[in-house]
C-alpha positions, 0 to 999 in steps of 0.5 A: 286141934290134934295136940289137944289129945293126950300122948297115949291116945295119939300114939295108940291111934297111930300104932293101930292105923294100917300102913300098907301101900305107899300112900300118905293121906292119913297124914293130911293136916298132921304132917307135910312135905314139900314136893320135888320141883320136877314132878315125878308122877307127871314125868312118869305119866308123860313117858308111859304114854310114849312107850309100848312096854313099861315096868315099875319096880318097887311100886308100893301100893301102885299109887304113883303108877295109878295116876298115869293118864295113858298107860302103855299096852304092856304095863308091869309092876313089881313089889317085894313087901307082901302086904302091898301086893293086894293094894297095888293090884287093886289100884292098878287093875283099872290100868290093865297092869300086872303086879308081880310079887318078887324077892327083894333081890335079883333076878327080876322075873323078866326076859332080857330087853323086855321093856322100853321104860323102867321106873321106880320111886324111892327104891330100897335098892337099885340093882343097876345090872338088872335094870340094864338087862331088862331095858331094850336098846335105847330104853330109859330108866327114870327114878326118884330116889331118897338122898343121903341123910333124909329126915335125919333130924327125926332119926336123931330125935329118936336115936341120938347123934348119928355118923355122917350118911354113907349111902344113897349119894347121887354121885354113887348112883351115877357111878353104879349106872355107868358101871352097868353100861348105862348112860346117865342123861339127867340128875337133879337134887332137892332138899324138902322141908318136912313138918310133923304137927303131932306125935301121932304123925311121927309114930305112923311115919316111923312105922311106914318109912322103916329105914328112918329108925330101923327096928322101930316100935312104940314100946322100944322108943316110948321115952324118946317119943314122949320127949318129942311130944313134949317138945312139939307141944312146947315149941310147935311143929317138928321140922326135918328135911327130906332129900331126893334126887331124880336120875335118868339113865339110858341103855345105848 
């Protein structure tokens, strides 16, 4: 059992384990999260097989894109976080994809109407005007996004009570897409049970998913982590809830 190990050992291990890329295999057996019912990776794979040119924005380590069984002739991915870029290039090389390091804000380094399909999983921010600009007429943007208050229970376990979430609301995304001249053709939402079995899993997750507790470090929040460790040992796994939505918009 992982929790047979002490607090300091678990925290030290999680603090020293790399968090590059956007894979979560290190959490196997230590944390779980339900998958959205729509199957984003499968949907992306199906769409990629039907287009000539596609772009993946905020690819992370390219983990989702790498699952595509039939990539298009032109496949490009962007990533803004430097440690992820070599990971994405390694993962996407078998697909013949190009990985472009970009800034975390517009403009995208592509000409107008360059892509039939733009996809993005969990973008930090969606620059809708740029998405519309690089899409060809009739092209589609398909994205799985993080919803408001995702894993709020974990944020509050570290930070204390928080005000109601103001950002990442699905209807705000719909409004922004329409303002950019796109037509929203699909919107789906899901609430997903997320379970942490030990404090090491919590620490690694907070280091990787940085918006959960902005500015997180073990030293800064050691007291809160110790209290949460004691709670897990006394009451069992810590349960939170992730929120996701799928949005598809097309350029007329």
